[in-house]
C-alpha positions, 0 to 999 in steps of 0.5 A: 506240709509241715516243715519238720514233722514231714522232713526225712527223720531218723529216729535213733537209739544206741546201747553203749558200754558206759556213760562216757563217749570218750571212754565207752563204746557203741554196742548196738544201734537201732534206727527207724527212718520216716519221711512225710509222716510215713514209716520208711524202714527199720534197721539195727545192727549189734556192734563189736566194741573191741572191749569187754562189755561190763557185767552191769551193762550186760545185765542192763541190756541183755547184750553180751560179749558173745553176741557181739563177737562176730558183729561188725565194728563201728568202722565197718558199719561207718559208710553205711551209717552216713548214707542212712543219716544223709539228709535226715533229721537225727531224733533221739532221747537225750540226743546229746548222749546218742549223737555224742557217741556217733560224733566221737567214734566217727572222729576217731575214724577222722571221718566228718559226721554232722547232722540237724539234731532234736531231742525228744526229752527237750521236746517233752519238756516244751510241750509238756511243761507241767509234767515232772518226768520226761524219761522215755519210760515216763513218755511210754506211760503217759502216751500209752506207747508200745515198747517190747523191750526196753534198753535195746536199740531198735524197740527204743527207737520205735518208741520214739517214732510212736511218740512222734506220731502220738504228738501229731495225733493230739497237738496242733501241728503248729505247736509241735512245729514251733517247739521243734524249731526252737529245739533244732535251732537252739544255740548251745555256743555262741554264733562265731564259734563252731557249733559242733564244739558243744559235742566235742567238749568232754563230760569229764573233769579238767581244765578249760581255756578260752582264747581270744584274737591272736590266741591270747589267753582270756580265762582258765577254769576247772570243772568236774564236768567240762562240757557242762561248765563251758556251756554254763558260761554261754547260757549265762552271757545274757545275764552277766556282764563278764560272761557276756563280754567273755562270750564275745571276745572268745575265738577258741576253747581248748582243754585238758582232761584230768583224772579227777577234781584234785588234778584239775584244781592243781592244774587250774592254779599252775596255768593261772599262775603262769599266764595270769589271764586277764579274766582270772581274778583269783589264783593269779599267784603273787611273788611271795606268801607272808606269814606271821612267825610267833615265838614263846618268849614274848618277842614281837611276831616276825613277818616272814616269807614262807619260802624262808622258813621250814614248813616243819614248824618245829621251833615256832608257830606260824599263822596266816598266809598273806599276799603282801605285807600290808595285808598281813599287818592290816589282818594282825591289827584287826585281831589285836583290836578285837582281843585287846592285844597291845599293838606296841608289843606286836611291832605294829606301833612305835609309841614310847611308854603305854600304847594308844589303845591302853589309854582308851581302855582297849589294851590289857597292859602288856606295854606297861607290865599290867599283863605278862608278856607270856600271858599276852603271847598265849593270848595271841596264839589263841586268837591266831589259832584258826590261822595256824599254818599246818606242818607238812605231815610227811618226812618227804615227797608223796604222791596222790593217785587219782583214777577217773571214770574215763580210765585215766590214772594220774599221780600228783607229786607233792612236797612241802605243800608245793605241787611238783608235777603230775605223773601218767603211766610211763612218766617220771618227775625228778625231785629237786631240792630247789622247790617251786615258790610256795603258793597260797592257793596250792597250799589250801587246795592240798590242805583240803584234799589231804584230810579228805578221800585223797588220804587213802590214795597216798603213794609213798615216793620216798626221797627219790621221785624217779623211782616213782 
């Protein structure tokens, strides 16, 4: 007797109001139960989702609001579903989708639901690796299966049962059993973490955190899809030393969902700057950010903390962002040498008379009057032009609205290249003349965001953020 092929099995398909378990609901369930390789029964039910079914889903499935109006809710079906799935292998096509919906809706009822799971997409890929397409339509065509109505739950579940039978008729059972064993026991997460974590991770944008012993914060990351990004850490743990060590140390994973990528980037920068996790090598922040202020009168550039200069930059040009004065001087020295600028006139060399580079023919001679100071300053600004800091383009604070696929709406409040805070419905952020310290990473995030699609999502807040 085959261990998996003859085990009690539930072939499952669900139709839903959308793609995300956190934001969408089940509207139909189809189940085909088998055991010992024999069909036992079929069962299906429409489900009242408690929300309107989008027009695109109605067109796709043929299931309308009227059809589910008098159908039972998921809560009313929960006990029956637990009984029907008990002791059975949960088999679905792209099983993470179907099983994820069940897990999510049972979790909302505070009712446990776990099952061993087999995905027929993964099974098809293992058994037919030479084939490029593994959708249910492709499998139906390849194996000559019968499905009278695609995208309805019970017909699709029947197609999976037929696929199960067709495999058994065409392949050695040992080959199928070996593939099933690999799929069912395939670990998505490290063995020392709860295996249900893989299904709990949201497929939404946001920030995730790895915690170690004593809940110490090890790492903070951002993702457009939290689940995919977190699992990628562990899938790479065998190849990358950092991932391997982080996997071994992690004892808990937490996350915060955001409306979109901008919110995730800003939240990641804020959390890393505040906590400085040991495995975050970037976005660690610094006590001050430095920049070169270049006037037009030929004076040596002044190295100034960004927090001490107005970010309108009305009376001077300001170039570069550096985490330390040493890094700023090193960068300006490299530019001077590349463009034959005078290190003495730039305040980087304290010699009398001509600078050392002029003696080597590598300075245009501003130090001895061979090059006018005004021309030297113009050439300096041209060399630094790619690094010119952008002035804050608004008269005061603004917000950028992000609306996520989950329905979450956030407004990110910004002022003078600082992230003041993020508003959700019912929230307010008081504006203060005492801003947070200037942060290089936040500046770069906002410069990219405000020249892209975020420009069309601006919310004008004026001077009073409480009015937002």
